[in-house]
C-alpha positions as CSV (number, residue, x, y, z in Angstrom):
1,Q,130.7,-219.3,128.2
2,Y,129.1,-215.9,127.8
3,T,132.0,-214.3,125.7
4,H,130.6,-215.7,122.4
5,L,127.1,-214.3,123.3
6,Y,128.6,-210.9,124.0
7,E,130.8,-210.6,121.0
8,F,128.4,-211.9,118.4
9,A,125.1,-210.5,119.8
10,P,122.8,-208.8,117.2
11,A,122.8,-205.7,119.5
12,G,125.7,-203.4,120.3
13,Y,127.0,-203.3,123.8
14,L,129.1,-200.4,125.1
15,N,130.6,-199.4,128.5
16,L,130.6,-195.6,128.8
17,T,131.9,-193.2,131.4
18,S,129.8,-190.3,132.6
19,D,131.5,-188.2,130.0
20,G,130.5,-190.6,127.3
21,I,133.9,-192.0,126.8
22,I,133.8,-195.6,125.3
23,L,135.6,-198.1,127.4
24,K,134.5,-201.3,125.9
25,S,132.5,-202.5,122.9
26,N,131.4,-205.7,121.3
27,L,131.7,-206.3,117.5
28,K,128.2,-205.2,116.7
29,G,128.7,-201.9,118.6
30,A,131.8,-201.1,116.5
31,S,129.9,-202.1,113.4
32,L,127.0,-199.8,114.2
33,L,129.4,-196.9,114.7
34,G,131.3,-197.7,111.5
35,V,134.7,-197.9,113.3
36,E,137.1,-200.8,113.9
37,R,136.9,-201.8,117.6
38,G,140.5,-201.0,118.2
39,N,140.0,-197.4,117.1
40,L,136.8,-197.0,119.1
41,I,138.1,-197.3,122.7
42,K,138.6,-193.9,124.5
43,R,136.6,-192.0,121.9
44,R,133.5,-190.0,122.9
45,F,130.2,-191.5,121.8
46,S,128.9,-188.0,121.2
47,S,131.4,-187.6,118.3
48,F,129.3,-190.1,116.3
49,L,126.0,-188.3,116.8
50,S,124.2,-185.8,114.6
51,G,123.9,-182.2,115.9
52,Q,120.2,-182.5,116.7
53,S,120.8,-185.7,118.8
54,L,123.6,-184.2,121.0
55,S,121.3,-182.5,123.5
56,D,119.0,-185.6,123.8
57,F,122.0,-187.8,124.5
58,N,123.5,-185.5,127.1
59,A,120.2,-185.3,128.9
60,F,119.9,-189.1,128.7
61,M,123.4,-189.6,130.2
62,K,122.6,-187.3,133.1
63,L,119.6,-189.4,133.9
64,V,121.5,-192.6,133.7
65,F,124.2,-191.5,136.1
66,A,121.7,-189.8,138.5
67,G,120.0,-193.1,139.4
68,Q,119.8,-196.8,139.3
69,Q,117.0,-197.3,136.9
70,N,117.1,-198.3,133.2
71,E,117.0,-195.2,130.9
72,Q,116.2,-195.1,127.2
73,C,116.7,-192.7,124.3
74,E,116.8,-192.5,120.5
75,V,119.7,-190.9,118.6
76,E,120.7,-190.3,115.1
77,L,124.3,-190.9,113.9
78,N,126.2,-188.6,111.7
79,E,125.3,-189.2,108.0
80,D,128.1,-190.4,105.7
81,G,126.4,-189.7,102.4
82,G,123.9,-192.5,102.9
83,K,120.7,-193.1,104.8
84,P,120.6,-191.8,108.4
85,I,121.2,-194.5,111.0
86,W,119.0,-194.3,114.1
87,L,119.8,-196.1,117.3
88,H,117.7,-197.0,120.3
89,I,119.8,-196.9,123.5
90,E,119.1,-198.5,126.8
91,A,121.6,-198.0,129.6
92,T,122.0,-199.0,133.3
93,L,124.4,-197.5,135.8
94,N,127.1,-199.6,137.3
95,P,128.5,-197.5,140.2
96,N,131.1,-199.9,141.4
97,S,133.0,-201.2,138.4
98,N,136.8,-201.5,138.3
99,E,136.8,-198.2,136.2
100,G,134.6,-196.4,138.7
101,A,131.0,-195.4,137.9
102,I,130.1,-196.5,134.3
103,C,127.0,-197.4,132.4
104,H,126.3,-200.5,130.3
105,A,124.5,-199.4,127.1
106,V,122.7,-201.6,124.6
107,L,122.4,-200.2,121.0
108,I,119.7,-201.4,118.6
109,D,119.4,-200.2,115.0
110,I,115.9,-198.8,114.5
111,S,116.6,-197.1,111.1
112,A,114.0,-199.2,109.3
113,R,111.3,-198.3,111.9
114,K,112.2,-194.6,111.7
115,E,112.0,-194.7,107.9
116,A,108.6,-196.3,108.0
117,E,107.4,-193.7,110.6
118,E,108.6,-190.9,108.4
119,K,106.8,-192.4,105.4
120,L,103.6,-192.8,107.3
121,N,103.8,-189.2,108.6
122,Y,104.4,-188.0,105.0
123,L,101.5,-189.9,103.6
124,S,99.2,-188.6,106.4
125,S,99.9,-185.0,105.5
126,H,100.6,-185.1,101.7
127,D,98.7,-185.7,98.5
128,I,100.2,-188.8,96.9
129,L,99.7,-187.6,93.3
130,T,101.1,-184.1,93.5
131,G,103.3,-184.2,96.5
132,L,101.6,-181.1,97.9
133,Y,100.0,-181.0,101.3
134,N,96.6,-182.6,101.5
135,R,93.2,-181.3,102.7
136,A,93.6,-182.7,106.3
137,F,96.9,-180.9,106.8
138,F,95.5,-177.7,105.3
139,S,92.6,-177.8,107.7
140,E,94.9,-178.3,110.6
141,E,97.1,-175.4,109.4
142,M,94.0,-173.1,109.1
143,A,93.0,-174.0,112.7
144,R,96.5,-173.3,113.9
145,L,96.6,-169.9,112.1
146,E,93.2,-169.0,113.7
147,R,94.8,-169.5,117.1
148,G,98.0,-167.6,116.3
149,R,99.0,-164.0,115.8
150,S,100.3,-164.1,112.3
151,F,98.2,-161.5,110.6
152,P,97.4,-160.5,108.0
153,I,97.0,-163.8,106.2
154,S,96.5,-164.1,102.5
155,I,94.6,-167.2,101.1
156,A,94.4,-168.0,97.4
157,V,92.0,-170.8,96.2
158,A,91.8,-172.0,92.6
159,D,90.5,-174.9,90.6
160,V,91.8,-176.4,87.4
161,D,89.6,-175.8,84.4
162,K,88.3,-178.7,82.3
163,L,89.9,-181.4,84.4
164,K,86.9,-183.7,83.9
165,K,86.9,-183.1,80.2
166,T,90.6,-184.0,80.1
167,N,89.9,-187.2,82.0
168,D,87.0,-188.1,79.8
169,E,88.6,-187.4,76.4
170,Q,92.3,-188.2,77.1
171,G,92.1,-190.5,80.0
172,H,93.0,-190.2,83.7
173,P,96.8,-190.4,83.1
174,A,96.4,-187.1,81.1
175,G,94.4,-185.6,84.0
176,D,97.0,-186.7,86.5
177,A,99.7,-185.1,84.4
178,L,97.7,-181.9,84.3
179,L,97.4,-181.8,88.1
180,K,101.1,-182.5,88.5
181,R,102.0,-179.6,86.2
182,V,99.7,-177.3,88.2
183,A,101.3,-178.4,91.4
184,N,104.8,-177.7,89.9
185,I,103.7,-174.2,88.8
186,L,102.3,-173.4,92.3
187,T,105.5,-174.7,94.0
188,I,107.6,-172.4,91.8
189,A,105.3,-169.4,92.2
190,F,105.1,-169.4,96.0
191,R,107.6,-169.2,98.8
192,T,109.0,-172.3,100.5
193,E,107.4,-171.2,103.8
194,D,103.9,-171.0,102.2
195,V,101.5,-173.8,102.6
196,I,100.4,-175.2,99.2
197,A,97.7,-177.9,99.3
198,R,95.5,-179.9,97.0
199,I,92.2,-179.7,98.9
200,G,89.9,-181.4,96.4
201,G,90.0,-183.3,93.1
202,D,90.8,-180.1,91.1
203,E,91.1,-177.6,93.9
204,F,94.2,-176.0,95.3
205,A,94.8,-173.6,98.1
């Protein structure tokens, strides 16, 4: 009676060995990994992960097989030319299965949540109009530099001449276009590791 619930659940279910070998999967698990279920068995789960998630997953598996408690982690799958897929994994150890010690893992797609978090993080540190860093980020960066040892530091501050006149005579869209052009010039003129910010209406640093 539970077979239908397992096979067609909205979350992926996998059985994994301590080496991350996939022993069993439901249909959703295979769908999340982008592989037909018949070709998924005996493959390493780590082969589906991005490089930056490998160490997190390996540490997660060690915790799972070290104890009896439920463990959680978040991993990113290898990109295939599209948007990255993020999975939330919860796993519990089963030390006495027919295959020996295995873990039962639940996979939930959290890509939409991750995308929303990245967007919020971007908006919190960037100026919406120009795409440069905003004043809050610039202030945080200045405080970080004060505590660091990266000396000497050069700071250039400039404002845009006649922005108010442009807004008054040609309208705010013309003023916005002027600010965007200035931002583009600054981006080209400075190095990628430099911090370029719009710190006021017509002020850049």
